[in-house]
LOVEXMI-384483 format. One record per residue (C-alpha): residue number from 1; residue in one letter; x, y, z. Coordinates in nm, 4 decimals. Layout:
(rec NUM,A,(X,Y,Z))
...
# end
This chain:
(rec 1,M,(-0.3618,-1.5551,-0.3715))
(rec 2,G,(-0.6797,-1.6129,-0.4609))
(rec 3,R,(-0.7668,-1.5428,-0.8428))
(rec 4,F,(-1.0133,-1.3012,-0.9082))
(rec 5,G,(-1.1094,-1.2607,-1.2909))
(rec 6,S,(-1.0937,-1.6091,-1.5326))
(rec 7,V,(-1.5111,-1.4457,-1.6008))
(rec 8,P,(-1.6388,-1.6112,-1.8837))
(rec 9,R,(-1.8129,-1.3416,-2.1423))
(rec 10,D,(-2.1131,-1.5364,-2.1887))
(rec 11,V,(-2.1209,-1.5141,-1.7567))
(rec 12,L,(-2.0919,-1.1230,-1.7761))
(rec 13,L,(-2.3694,-1.1077,-2.0322))
(rec 14,D,(-2.6897,-1.2569,-2.1617))
(rec 15,P,(-2.6664,-1.1909,-2.5622))
(rec 16,A,(-2.9804,-1.2104,-2.6438))
(rec 17,T,(-3.1199,-0.9254,-2.4046))
(rec 18,S,(-2.8006,-0.7732,-2.2326))
(rec 19,S,(-3.0225,-0.7871,-1.9083))
(rec 20,W,(-2.8620,-0.9806,-1.6390))
(rec 21,S,(-3.0447,-1.2924,-1.4931))
(rec 22,V,(-2.8538,-1.4088,-1.1877))
(rec 23,A,(-3.0438,-1.7543,-1.2002))
(rec 24,A,(-2.8977,-1.7935,-1.5796))
(rec 25,R,(-2.5433,-1.7058,-1.5341))
(rec 26,L,(-2.5207,-1.8878,-1.1749))
(rec 27,A,(-2.6478,-2.1823,-1.3389))
(rec 28,T,(-2.3325,-2.1487,-1.5522))
(rec 29,A,(-2.1564,-2.0543,-1.3120))
(rec 30,L,(-2.2246,-2.3198,-1.0599))
(rec 31,A,(-2.2265,-2.6785,-1.3429))
(rec 32,G,(-2.2612,-2.9233,-1.1243))
(rec 33,R,(-2.1644,-2.9999,-0.7125))
(rec 34,V,(-1.9530,-2.9236,-0.5250))
(rec 35,D,(-1.8835,-2.9786,-0.1645))
(rec 36,D,(-1.5960,-2.6688,-0.1380))
(rec 37,R,(-1.7807,-2.4569,-0.3006))
(rec 38,T,(-1.8598,-2.1250,-0.2029))
(rec 39,L,(-2.1023,-1.8478,-0.2999))
(rec 40,V,(-2.0678,-1.4568,-0.1535))
(rec 41,A,(-2.3883,-1.1829,-0.2458))
(rec 42,P,(-2.3655,-0.8034,-0.1313))
(rec 43,L,(-2.6932,-0.7194,0.0936))
(rec 44,G,(-2.8406,-0.4341,0.1155))
(rec 45,G,(-3.0048,-0.1043,-0.0579))
(rec 46,S,(-3.0342,-0.1998,-0.4472))
(rec 47,A,(-2.8219,-0.5333,-0.3616))
(rec 48,D,(-3.1040,-0.7690,-0.1927))
(rec 49,A,(-3.2498,-0.8035,-0.5384))
(rec 50,V,(-2.9232,-0.9181,-0.6082))
(rec 51,A,(-2.9281,-1.1433,-0.2716))
(rec 52,R,(-3.3224,-1.2974,-0.3534))
(rec 53,D,(-3.1644,-1.3971,-0.7073))
(rec 54,A,(-2.8674,-1.5379,-0.5939))
(rec 55,L,(-3.0342,-1.7906,-0.3367))
(rec 56,A,(-3.2824,-1.8034,-0.5444))
(rec 57,A,(-3.0451,-1.9833,-0.7908))
(rec 58,I,(-2.9118,-2.2594,-0.5472))
(rec 59,G,(-3.2092,-2.3592,-0.4936))
(rec 60,L,(-3.3189,-2.1738,-0.1519))
(rec 61,D,(-3.6352,-1.9690,-0.0778))
(rec 62,P,(-3.5251,-1.6525,-0.0351))
(rec 63,D,(-3.7916,-1.5516,0.1603))
(rec 64,E,(-3.7401,-1.8259,0.4085))
(rec 65,A,(-3.3230,-1.7618,0.3976))
(rec 66,L,(-3.3635,-1.4223,0.5006))
(rec 67,A,(-3.6134,-1.4181,0.7756))
(rec 68,A,(-3.4370,-1.6917,0.9480))
(rec 69,H,(-3.1081,-1.5593,0.9414))
(rec 70,E,(-3.1988,-1.1953,0.9712))
(rec 71,P,(-2.9020,-1.0763,0.8077))
(rec 72,S,(-2.7007,-0.7066,0.8697))
(rec 73,G,(-2.6929,-0.4745,0.5579))
(rec 74,G,(-2.4311,-0.2836,0.7280))
(rec 75,A,(-2.1128,-0.2719,0.5350))
(rec 76,G,(-1.9048,-0.5073,0.6103))
(rec 77,A,(-2.1521,-0.7539,0.8285))
(rec 78,V,(-2.1165,-1.1235,0.6880))
(rec 79,T,(-2.3729,-1.3657,0.7188))
(rec 80,T,(-2.3036,-1.7064,0.6866))
(rec 81,V,(-2.5864,-2.0150,0.5037))
(rec 82,R,(-2.4261,-2.3216,0.5950))
(rec 83,L,(-2.6084,-2.5554,0.4138))
(rec 84,A,(-2.5799,-2.9150,0.3691))
(rec 85,P,(-2.3412,-3.1637,0.2375))
(rec 86,G,(-2.4369,-3.2783,-0.1181))
(rec 87,A,(-2.7594,-3.0608,-0.1315))
(rec 88,H,(-2.6876,-2.8212,-0.2681))
(rec 89,A,(-2.4663,-2.6124,-0.5293))
(rec 90,V,(-2.2208,-2.4619,-0.3175))
(rec 91,R,(-2.1687,-2.5943,0.0764))
(rec 92,R,(-2.1940,-2.2253,0.2268))
(rec 93,V,(-2.3410,-1.8609,0.1647))
(rec 94,H,(-2.1972,-1.5722,0.3235))
(rec 95,L,(-2.4387,-1.2940,0.2482))
(rec 96,V,(-2.1776,-0.9528,0.3128))
(rec 97,G,(-2.3306,-0.5967,0.4113))
(rec 98,T,(-2.2863,-0.3413,0.1856))
(rec 99,G,(-2.3987,0.0246,0.4253))
(rec 100,A,(-2.5137,0.3069,0.2031))
(rec 101,G,(-2.3120,0.1340,-0.1682))
(rec 102,D,(-2.0503,0.4314,-0.1259))
(rec 103,L,(-1.6911,0.2929,-0.2738))
(rec 104,G,(-1.5453,0.2795,0.1149))
(rec 105,D,(-1.8800,0.0812,0.2117))
(rec 106,W,(-1.8023,-0.1258,-0.1012))
(rec 107,R,(-1.4155,-0.2078,-0.0168))
(rec 108,A,(-1.5251,-0.2732,0.3578))
(rec 109,A,(-1.7561,-0.5407,0.1436))
(rec 110,G,(-1.5019,-0.7098,-0.0556))
(rec 111,A,(-1.2801,-0.7278,0.1825))
(rec 112,A,(-1.5084,-0.9121,0.4670))
(rec 113,A,(-1.5977,-1.1328,0.2082))
(rec 114,G,(-1.2302,-1.1953,0.1450))
(rec 115,R,(-1.1775,-1.3114,0.5267))
(rec 116,A,(-1.4674,-1.4857,0.5006))
(rec 117,T,(-1.3277,-1.7396,0.2554))
(rec 118,R,(-1.0010,-1.7759,0.3226))
(rec 119,G,(-0.8903,-2.1278,0.3069))
(rec 120,A,(-1.2086,-2.1702,0.0594))
(rec 121,G,(-1.1675,-2.3925,-0.2505))
(rec 122,T,(-1.3433,-2.2243,-0.5449))
(rec 123,V,(-1.5677,-1.9153,-0.4411))
(rec 124,V,(-1.8208,-1.6908,-0.6564))
(rec 125,H,(-1.8930,-1.4063,-0.6182))
(rec 126,A,(-2.3218,-1.3303,-0.7534))
(rec 127,L,(-2.2427,-0.9272,-0.8031))
(rec 128,G,(-2.4528,-0.8365,-1.0449))
(rec 129,P,(-2.5747,-0.5448,-1.1470))
(rec 130,A,(-2.5443,-0.4327,-0.7647))
(rec 131,A,(-2.1226,-0.3765,-0.8762))
(rec 132,T,(-2.0315,-0.2454,-1.1735))
(rec 133,G,(-1.7389,0.0683,-1.2396))
(rec 134,E,(-1.5376,0.1833,-0.9473))
(rec 135,A,(-1.8284,-0.0417,-0.6682))
(rec 136,L,(-1.6399,-0.3345,-0.8621))
(rec 137,T,(-1.3078,-0.1944,-0.8007))
(rec 138,A,(-1.3806,-0.1313,-0.4332))
(rec 139,W,(-1.5134,-0.4977,-0.4063))
(rec 140,V,(-1.2137,-0.6238,-0.5663))
(rec 141,E,(-0.9762,-0.4417,-0.4158))
(rec 142,G,(-1.1369,-0.5174,-0.0294))
(rec 143,G,(-1.1280,-0.8922,-0.1709))
(rec 144,V,(-0.7488,-0.8610,-0.2295))
(rec 145,L,(-0.6723,-0.7400,0.0564))
(rec 146,G,(-0.8934,-0.8826,0.3252))
(rec 147,S,(-0.7915,-1.2257,0.2363))
(rec 148,W,(-0.4367,-1.1775,0.2941))
(rec 149,A,(-0.3117,-1.2929,0.6767))
(rec 150,T,(-0.0195,-1.1759,0.8082))
(rec 151,P,(0.2905,-1.4536,0.7843))
(rec 152,R,(0.4077,-1.6405,1.0334))
(rec 153,W,(0.7737,-1.8128,1.0412))
(rec 154,R,(0.7187,-2.2026,1.2203))
(rec 155,S,(1.0217,-2.3951,1.3607))
(rec 156,A,(1.0143,-2.5556,0.9903))
(rec 157,G,(1.0223,-2.2788,0.8030))
(rec 158,P,(0.8077,-1.9187,0.6488))
(rec 159,V,(0.4944,-2.0033,0.5825))
(rec 160,D,(0.1791,-1.7996,0.4713))
(rec 161,G,(-0.0344,-1.7024,0.7154))
(rec 162,A,(-0.4655,-1.8132,0.6410))
(rec 163,R,(-0.5047,-1.8324,0.2740))
(rec 164,P,(-0.7179,-1.7369,0.0113))
(rec 165,A,(-0.9575,-1.8103,-0.1764))
(rec 166,A,(-0.7977,-2.0961,-0.4144))
(rec 167,V,(-1.0293,-1.9567,-0.7266))
(rec 168,V,(-1.2412,-1.6507,-0.7572))
(rec 169,R,(-1.4769,-1.6374,-1.0082))
(rec 170,L,(-1.6849,-1.2997,-1.0548))
(rec 171,V,(-2.0414,-1.3148,-1.1901))
(rec 172,T,(-2.1179,-0.9066,-1.2544))
(rec 173,D,(-2.3163,-0.7430,-1.5306))
(rec 174,D,(-1.9776,-0.4323,-1.6008))
(rec 175,R,(-1.8794,-0.5150,-1.9673))
(rec 176,T,(-1.5527,-0.3518,-1.8376))
(rec 177,A,(-1.4864,-0.6158,-1.5650))
(rec 178,E,(-1.2167,-0.7849,-1.6699))
(rec 179,P,(-0.9866,-0.5275,-1.7471))
(rec 180,R,(-1.0871,-0.3788,-1.4597))
(rec 181,V,(-1.0603,-0.6485,-1.2045))
(rec 182,R,(-0.6909,-0.7284,-1.3701))
(rec 183,R,(-0.6349,-0.3549,-1.2755))
(rec 184,A,(-0.7442,-0.3727,-0.9145))
(rec 185,V,(-0.5534,-0.7148,-0.8725))
(rec 186,A,(-0.2845,-0.5081,-0.9703))
(rec 187,R,(-0.3284,-0.2910,-0.7599))
(rec 188,A,(-0.3887,-0.4618,-0.4055))
(rec 189,R,(-0.1152,-0.7346,-0.4934))
(rec 190,A,(0.1537,-0.4300,-0.4934))
(rec 191,Q,(0.0001,-0.3764,-0.1662))
(rec 192,L,(0.0486,-0.6552,-0.0368))
(rec 193,L,(0.4030,-0.6645,-0.1578))
(rec 194,A,(0.4767,-0.3734,0.0401))
(rec 195,R,(0.2800,-0.5761,0.3496))
(rec 196,T,(0.4755,-0.8687,0.3111))
(rec 197,L,(0.8170,-0.6582,0.2841))
(rec 198,A,(0.6943,-0.4774,0.6393))
(rec 199,H,(0.6490,-0.8180,0.8141))
(rec 200,T,(0.9518,-0.9647,0.6801))
(rec 201,P,(1.1202,-0.9952,1.0702))
(rec 202,S,(1.4490,-0.7666,1.0740))
(rec 203,N,(1.7079,-1.0204,1.1511))
(rec 204,T,(1.5872,-1.1351,0.7746))
(rec 205,K,(1.5707,-0.8108,0.6842))
(rec 206,N,(1.8364,-0.5470,0.6567))
(rec 207,P,(1.9267,-0.3310,0.3617))
(rec 208,A,(2.1719,-0.5506,0.1538))
(rec 209,W,(1.8569,-0.8004,0.1801))
(rec 210,M,(1.6100,-0.5250,0.1053))
(rec 211,A,(1.8409,-0.4694,-0.2195))
(rec 212,R,(1.8316,-0.8212,-0.3250))
(rec 213,Q,(1.4385,-0.8303,-0.3396))
(rec 214,A,(1.5145,-0.5367,-0.5506))
(rec 215,R,(1.6998,-0.6593,-0.8208))
(rec 216,T,(1.4605,-0.9968,-0.8041))
(rec 217,V,(1.1509,-0.7369,-0.8325))
(rec 218,A,(1.3600,-0.6173,-1.1006))
(rec 219,G,(1.4532,-0.8366,-1.3371))
(rec 220,R,(1.0744,-1.0567,-1.2810))
(rec 221,R,(0.8764,-0.7019,-1.4164))
(rec 222,G,(1.1297,-0.5613,-1.6419))
(rec 223,L,(1.2761,-0.2676,-1.4821))
(rec 224,G,(1.6285,-0.0848,-1.4401))
(rec 225,V,(1.8633,-0.1229,-1.1087))
(rec 226,R,(2.1335,0.0522,-0.9632))
(rec 227,V,(2.2669,-0.0712,-0.6099))
(rec 228,W,(2.5214,0.1574,-0.4234))
(rec 229,D,(2.6729,-0.0498,-0.1491))
(rec 230,E,(2.8897,0.1689,0.1334))
(rec 231,R,(3.1693,0.2475,-0.0569))
(rec 232,A,(2.9883,0.3669,-0.4004))
(rec 233,L,(2.7982,0.6019,-0.0641))
(rec 234,S,(3.1140,0.6924,0.0382))
(rec 235,R,(3.2631,0.7723,-0.2793))
(rec 236,E,(2.9670,0.9833,-0.4188))
(rec 237,G,(2.9259,1.1907,-0.0943))
(rec 238,F,(2.6366,0.9650,0.0765))
(rec 239,G,(2.6452,1.1794,0.4152))
(rec 240,G,(2.2969,1.0981,0.5550))
(rec 241,L,(2.2755,0.7379,0.4441))
(rec 242,L,(2.6468,0.6545,0.6075))
(rec 243,A,(2.5763,0.8148,0.9607))
(rec 244,V,(2.2207,0.6528,0.9628))
(rec 245,G,(2.4240,0.3368,0.9304))
(rec 246,S,(2.7409,0.4149,1.1268))
(rec 247,A,(2.6952,0.1344,1.4105))
(rec 248,S,(2.4911,-0.1383,1.2167))
(rec 249,S,(2.6522,-0.4930,1.0827))
(rec 250,T,(2.4534,-0.4587,0.7480))
(rec 251,P,(2.6022,-0.1558,0.5709))
(rec 252,P,(2.3298,0.0981,0.4013))
(rec 253,R,(2.2632,0.0586,0.0338))
(rec 254,L,(2.0648,0.3155,-0.2073))
(rec 255,V,(1.8762,0.1457,-0.4525))
(rec 256,R,(1.8016,0.3005,-0.7897))
(rec 257,L,(1.4633,0.1162,-1.0005))
(rec 258,E,(1.3056,0.2349,-1.3883))
(rec 259,H,(1.0384,0.1582,-1.5175))
(rec 260,V,(1.0561,0.3841,-1.8938))
(rec 261,P,(0.6769,0.2795,-2.0711))
(rec 262,D,(0.6437,0.1669,-2.4274))
(rec 263,G,(0.6978,0.4636,-2.6766))
(rec 264,A,(0.9134,0.7312,-2.3968))
(rec 265,G,(1.0303,1.0136,-2.5413))
(rec 266,A,(1.1436,1.3617,-2.4475))
(rec 267,A,(0.8248,1.4963,-2.4140))
(rec 268,T,(0.7124,1.2089,-2.1508))
(rec 269,P,(0.6692,1.3067,-1.7838))
(rec 270,H,(0.9173,1.2058,-1.5447))
(rec 271,V,(0.8047,1.1271,-1.1701))
(rec 272,V,(1.0707,0.9813,-0.8808))
(rec 273,L,(0.9236,0.8318,-0.5899))
(rec 274,V,(1.1277,0.8305,-0.2493))
(rec 275,G,(1.0512,0.5415,0.0124))
(rec 276,K,(1.2314,0.5652,0.3231))
(rec 277,G,(1.3936,0.2241,0.3962))
(rec 278,I,(1.4574,0.2056,0.7537))
(rec 279,T,(1.4856,-0.2022,0.8533))
(rec 280,F,(1.4724,-0.1419,1.2223))
(rec 281,D,(1.5500,0.1624,1.4489))
(rec 282,T,(1.6552,0.1214,1.7629))
(rec 283,G,(1.6520,0.5147,1.7879))
(rec 284,G,(2.0236,0.5343,1.8141))
(rec 285,L,(2.2063,0.6321,2.1135))
(rec 286,Q,(1.8911,0.8305,2.1905))
(rec 287,I,(1.7662,0.4924,2.2106))
(rec 288,K,(1.3667,0.4193,2.2052))
(rec 289,P,(1.2135,0.2864,2.4718))
(rec 290,P,(1.0995,-0.0625,2.4517))
(rec 291,D,(0.7029,-0.0290,2.3739))
(rec 292,G,(0.8516,0.2251,2.0711))
(rec 293,M,(1.0553,-0.0224,1.9852))
(rec 294,L,(0.8848,-0.3037,1.9095))
(rec 295,G,(0.7318,-0.2352,1.6195))
(rec 296,M,(1.0125,-0.0513,1.4007))
(rec 297,K,(1.0729,-0.3990,1.1874))
(rec 298,T,(0.7989,-0.1721,1.0069))
(rec 299,D,(0.9986,0.1612,0.9660))
(rec 300,M,(1.0998,0.0755,0.5728))
(rec 301,S,(0.7772,0.0441,0.4705))
(rec 302,G,(0.7975,0.3592,0.2429))
(rec 303,A,(1.0648,0.1870,0.0869))
(rec 304,A,(0.7934,-0.0929,0.0381))
(rec 305,V,(0.5999,0.0920,-0.1309))
(rec 306,V,(0.7870,0.2265,-0.3317))
(rec 307,L,(0.8881,-0.1196,-0.4822))
(rec 308,A,(0.5629,-0.2603,-0.5112))
(rec 309,V,(0.4613,0.0529,-0.7055))
(rec 310,L,(0.7088,-0.0408,-0.8971))
(rec 311,A,(0.6603,-0.3369,-0.9408))
(rec 312,A,(0.2785,-0.2302,-1.0909))
(rec 313,C,(0.3618,-0.0167,-1.3373))
(rec 314,A,(0.4261,-0.2560,-1.6286))
(rec 315,D,(0.1082,-0.4631,-1.5360))
(rec 316,L,(-0.1025,-0.1179,-1.5276))
(rec 317,E,(0.0834,0.0064,-1.8165))
(rec 318,V,(0.1800,0.3085,-1.6157))
(rec 319,P,(0.2316,0.6065,-1.8670))
(rec 320,V,(0.5323,0.7628,-1.7503))
(rec 321,R,(0.8164,0.7645,-1.6679))
(rec 322,V,(0.9196,0.5980,-1.3146))
(rec 323,T,(1.1952,0.6111,-1.0680))
(rec 324,G,(1.1926,0.4684,-0.7886))
(rec 325,L,(1.5019,0.5701,-0.5167))
(rec 326,L,(1.4734,0.3226,-0.2037))
(rec 327,A,(1.7352,0.5113,0.1281))
(rec 328,L,(1.8186,0.1831,0.3275))
(rec 329,A,(1.9714,0.1336,0.6486))
(rec 330,E,(1.9276,0.0180,0.9915))
(rec 331,N,(1.9764,0.2969,1.3183))
(rec 332,A,(2.1763,0.0587,1.5445))
(rec 333,V,(2.3414,0.1580,1.8688))
(rec 334,G,(2.7454,0.0861,1.8652))
(rec 335,A,(3.0442,0.2699,1.9231))
(rec 336,A,(3.0934,0.3448,1.6132))
(rec 337,A,(2.7245,0.5047,1.6086))
(rec 338,Y,(2.6317,0.9168,1.4603))
(rec 339,R,(2.5833,1.0718,1.8155))
(rec 340,P,(2.4136,1.4494,1.9009))
(rec 341,G,(2.6091,1.6933,1.7829))
(rec 342,D,(2.7586,1.6241,1.4877))
(rec 343,V,(2.7791,1.7734,1.1775))
(rec 344,I,(2.7025,1.5548,0.8380))
(rec 345,T,(2.7486,1.6787,0.5196))
(rec 346,Q,(2.4205,1.5421,0.3097))
(rec 347,Y,(2.4105,1.4603,-0.0627))
(rec 348,G,(2.5132,1.7476,-0.2476))
(rec 349,G,(2.6846,1.9545,0.0122))
(rec 350,T,(2.4003,2.0716,0.2407))
(rec 351,T,(2.5927,2.0263,0.5880))
(rec 352,V,(2.3428,1.9186,0.9149))
(rec 353,E,(2.3494,1.9272,1.2561))
(rec 354,I,(2.2525,1.5810,1.4557))
(rec 355,G,(1.9990,1.6875,1.7125))
(rec 356,N,(1.8555,1.3917,1.8053))
(rec 357,T,(1.9660,1.0744,1.6549))
(rec 358,D,(1.5973,0.9269,1.6344))
(rec 359,A,(1.5156,1.1364,1.3660))
(rec 360,E,(1.7328,0.9259,1.0824))
(rec 361,G,(1.4648,0.8743,0.8789))
(rec 362,R,(1.4648,1.2787,0.6687))
(rec 363,L,(1.8731,1.2147,0.6812))
(rec 364,V,(1.8271,0.9189,0.4795))
(rec 365,L,(1.5503,1.1225,0.2608))
(rec 366,A,(1.7531,1.3914,0.2034))
(rec 367,D,(2.0255,1.2191,0.0821))
(rec 368,A,(1.7901,1.0665,-0.2219))
(rec 369,L,(1.6240,1.3702,-0.2951))
(rec 370,A,(1.9379,1.5707,-0.3337))
(rec 371,Y,(2.0568,1.3201,-0.5386))
(rec 372,A,(1.7046,1.3002,-0.7338))
(rec 373,D,(1.6923,1.7266,-0.8149))
(rec 374,R,(2.0264,1.6889,-0.9097))
(rec 375,H,(2.1078,1.4039,-1.1184))
(rec 376,L,(1.7855,1.2710,-1.2491))
(rec 377,D,(1.5968,1.6071,-1.3577))
(rec 378,P,(1.2567,1.5019,-1.2555))
(rec 379,D,(0.8706,1.6345,-1.3048))
(rec 380,V,(0.7525,1.5776,-0.9893))
(rec 381,I,(0.9513,1.4033,-0.7206))
(rec 382,V,(0.7387,1.2183,-0.4341))
(rec 383,D,(0.8728,1.0782,-0.1300))
(rec 384,V,(0.6340,0.8240,0.1284))
(rec 385,A,(0.7906,0.8058,0.4659))
(rec 386,T,(0.7518,0.6564,0.8591))
(rec 387,L,(0.7996,0.9334,0.9619))
(rec 388,T,(0.7355,1.1304,1.2742))
(rec 389,G,(0.5110,1.0442,1.5342))
(rec 390,A,(0.3818,1.3841,1.5205))
(rec 391,A,(0.2000,1.2875,1.1804))
(rec 392,R,(0.0307,0.9943,1.3657))
(rec 393,I,(-0.0958,1.2688,1.6731))
(rec 394,A,(-0.2862,1.4635,1.4380))
(rec 395,L,(-0.4030,1.2078,1.1956))
(rec 396,A,(-0.4374,0.9057,1.3673))
(rec 397,R,(-0.4147,0.5454,1.1877))
(rec 398,V,(-0.7089,0.6498,0.9397))
(rec 399,M,(-0.5387,0.9397,0.7301))
(rec 400,G,(-0.2120,1.0144,0.6207))
(rec 401,P,(-0.0989,1.4410,0.5943))
(rec 402,V,(0.0569,1.5166,0.2437))
(rec 403,F,(0.2875,1.8350,0.2597))
(rec 404,A,(0.2957,1.9864,-0.0914))
(rec 405,T,(0.5190,2.2888,-0.2499))
(rec 406,D,(0.2151,2.2317,-0.5830))
(rec 407,D,(-0.1664,2.3239,-0.5402))
(rec 408,A,(-0.2477,2.0846,-0.8487))
(rec 409,L,(-0.0302,1.8644,-0.6831))
(rec 410,A,(-0.1803,1.8055,-0.4130))
(rec 411,S,(-0.5013,1.7720,-0.5272))
(rec 412,A,(-0.4373,1.4676,-0.7494))
(rec 413,L,(-0.2792,1.2978,-0.4462))
(rec 414,V,(-0.6178,1.3841,-0.2103))
(rec 415,G,(-0.8164,1.2304,-0.5165))
(rec 416,A,(-0.6215,0.9018,-0.5911))
(rec 417,G,(-0.6929,0.8755,-0.2560))
(rec 418,E,(-1.0091,0.9811,-0.2178))
(rec 419,V,(-1.0677,0.6650,-0.4508))
(rec 420,S,(-0.7943,0.4436,-0.3292))
(rec 421,G,(-0.9687,0.4916,0.0262))
(rec 422,E,(-0.6145,0.5387,0.1520))
(rec 423,T,(-0.6865,0.9111,0.2723))
(rec 424,L,(-0.4819,1.1839,0.2808))
(rec 425,W,(-0.5267,1.5660,0.4683))
(rec 426,R,(-0.3199,1.8041,0.3367))
(rec 427,M,(-0.1153,1.9525,0.6245))
(rec 428,P,(0.0824,2.3376,0.5305))
(rec 429,L,(0.4449,2.3869,0.4659))
(rec 430,A,(0.4496,2.6607,0.7382))
(rec 431,D,(0.6955,2.9010,0.6706))
(rec 432,T,(0.6681,3.0418,1.0254))
(rec 433,Y,(0.8885,2.7403,1.1135))
(rec 434,R,(1.1464,2.7642,0.8928))
(rec 435,R,(1.3562,2.9328,1.0863))
(rec 436,A,(1.3358,2.6671,1.4048))
(rec 437,L,(1.5734,2.4727,1.1695))
(rec 438,D,(1.8525,2.7135,1.1204))
(rec 439,S,(2.1655,2.5943,1.3275))
(rec 440,D,(2.4795,2.7855,1.4706))
(rec 441,V,(2.7006,2.5708,1.3666))
(rec 442,A,(2.5773,2.3940,1.0297))
(rec 443,D,(2.3227,2.4718,0.7106))
(rec 444,L,(2.0663,2.3495,0.9127))
(rec 445,T,(1.9675,2.1853,1.2054))
(rec 446,H,(1.7496,1.8455,1.1532))
(rec 447,I,(1.5299,1.8826,1.3801))
(rec 448,A,(1.3275,2.1695,1.5566))
(rec 449,P,(1.3130,2.1581,1.9765))
(rec 450,G,(1.0111,2.3606,2.1730))
(rec 451,V,(0.8619,2.4479,1.8419))
(rec 452,G,(0.6462,2.1450,1.8098))
(rec 453,A,(0.4799,2.0771,1.4783))
(rec 454,G,(0.6444,1.7818,1.4541))
(rec 455,A,(0.5645,1.6822,1.1204))
(rec 456,V,(0.5564,1.9867,0.9558))
(rec 457,T,(0.9271,2.0783,1.0811))
(rec 458,A,(1.0097,1.7197,0.9316))
(rec 459,A,(0.8877,1.7984,0.5591))
(rec 460,L,(1.0506,2.1639,0.6490))
(rec 461,F,(1.3391,2.0430,0.6088))
(rec 462,L,(1.2626,1.7847,0.3622))
(rec 463,R,(1.1997,2.0626,0.0831))
(rec 464,E,(1.5551,2.1976,0.1369))
(rec 465,F,(1.6523,1.8952,-0.0595))
(rec 466,V,(1.4498,1.9049,-0.3648))
(rec 467,G,(1.5347,2.2585,-0.5074))
(rec 468,E,(1.2796,2.3765,-0.6935))
(rec 469,R,(1.0551,2.0881,-0.8462))
(rec 470,R,(0.7431,2.0127,-0.7876))
(rec 471,W,(0.7298,1.7977,-0.4685))
(rec 472,A,(0.4863,1.6180,-0.2001))
(rec 473,H,(0.5390,1.4447,0.0401))
(rec 474,L,(0.3500,1.1366,0.2625))
(rec 475,D,(0.4200,1.0658,0.6123))
(rec 476,I,(0.2343,0.7637,0.6551))
(rec 477,A,(0.3950,0.6847,1.0259))
(rec 478,G,(-0.0001,0.6579,1.1295))
(rec 479,T,(-0.1577,0.4815,0.8845))
(rec 480,G,(0.1911,0.2616,0.8188))
(rec 481,R,(0.1321,0.0245,1.0759))
(rec 482,S,(-0.2160,-0.1042,1.1931))
(rec 483,D,(-0.2651,-0.2233,1.5268))
(rec 484,V,(-0.5688,-0.4752,1.4376))
(rec 485,D,(-0.6013,-0.7271,1.1872))
(rec 486,A,(-0.9840,-0.5677,1.0507))
(rec 487,G,(-1.1058,-0.4287,0.7640))
(rec 488,T,(-0.8596,-0.4070,0.4314))
(rec 489,T,(-0.5552,-0.4139,0.6662))
(rec 490,A,(-0.4297,-0.6680,0.8666))
(rec 491,K,(-0.2293,-0.5912,1.2133))
(rec 492,G,(0.1605,-0.4551,1.1093))
(rec 493,G,(0.2405,-0.2808,0.8133))
(rec 494,T,(-0.0056,-0.2180,0.6061))
(rec 495,G,(0.1952,-0.1398,0.2881))
(rec 496,F,(-0.0663,0.2294,0.2947))
(rec 497,G,(0.0750,0.4509,-0.0098))
(rec 498,A,(0.0935,0.1674,-0.3349))
(rec 499,R,(-0.2838,0.1981,-0.4506))
(rec 500,L,(-0.3158,0.5523,-0.3965))
(rec 501,L,(0.0178,0.6304,-0.5953))
(rec 502,L,(-0.0844,0.3626,-0.8631))
(rec 503,R,(-0.4023,0.5428,-0.9424))
(rec 504,W,(-0.2689,0.8477,-0.9390))
(rec 505,L,(0.0531,0.7777,-1.1525))
(rec 506,E,(-0.2257,0.5544,-1.4168))
(rec 507,E,(-0.4565,0.9025,-1.4192))
(rec 508,M,(-0.1436,1.0943,-1.5446))
(rec 509,A,(-0.0496,1.1929,-1.9761))
# end
């Protein structure tokens, strides 16, 4: 992907006056004439002066250029000015609207800039004093996310989609630009890792393949790693994973990853992240309709997000211990498939009556949550899962429900989502519905037919496996997938939750 960074100090700040002069700094950034070079400048509100200075810096009359092209200042609107080869320091200029100038608008603008410059050579972003602090972070995160395109598998083998710009340079007044940009890129790359995993076809991606990806990431990032195969899962009693994966030719796996910060001690907080990793979901014997099955290669998005977060912890110097658990299985159809009416034993001994084989995600999560509670002694557990259609119906694709046993935890996650642009809405763990999970033949049933509130009852089921721990559940069934290729998202898996969780972890002490 394009490199946001490599911004020399003398380009960022005028050492004599500490005032911003886009003309002087762009003269340095745009020395010489390069045919594949592109200039990007924000437009709208206080950014208008930056756009004018940027146009003047490459030898255009700002009044004439703006009058001729009539650019829009709406968030994410792009107006392109094409220039004759060799006549100026750049071949094209993209004026990108920043709307009202809030963080969401800056992120949308950055995403539009990333999309507009896919495949470019060198791109210079003239931001000046318009984008500093969190606005700069939002622009950069948007730029990295918008520059990504869905991978394609062609006859010659898998290839990337449209490639992002080869080199990206920023001209900004923000004195904290270099570390800020580095962190923004690390968060965005984590989300792109989750997206790439989600987009991998399921004839390649199975539980063992995901476990190998986790081992590779662990080796590169210095993470501790352990993988349970089907024999270990059986020996130790992970009944949920074994039941869900029973009909598949590719058996289930459980992966444990460990990030331990430098200087960690007994007082260092410990967070466990649990991800649902259903590498394909047919619905089992209660099979999905064709349309509902088409996007099920992304049903492991929760596990992909957890893996991506662990991969970024070292780069972001996350100050807490983080353990990731990836609960991986394929929910297939076959003679060995688990059935409605079966009673399975989850890790730790709780028995569960199967009410619907298409409600498999909560069964694999329950095993991982019970393991975390019993053996890892965490301060906090957070699980992430494309869990219920009810969550998508309730909140659509824009925001995700969060359920939590602790008010402060819920507020911290919602706050991290507000800053990252991955919006959460707290929903209730309504005990009124808890009795609907009582079973006549087992400790629990895992669905509550006829009750409604499907996202709530699923969360209540998961709560049974976390003991007295502080716990939160992110249901990303809606936000984890996108129907369109627009803004910061690409069609298919979104990687929703990766930047949100990293923000939350970075701010913990």
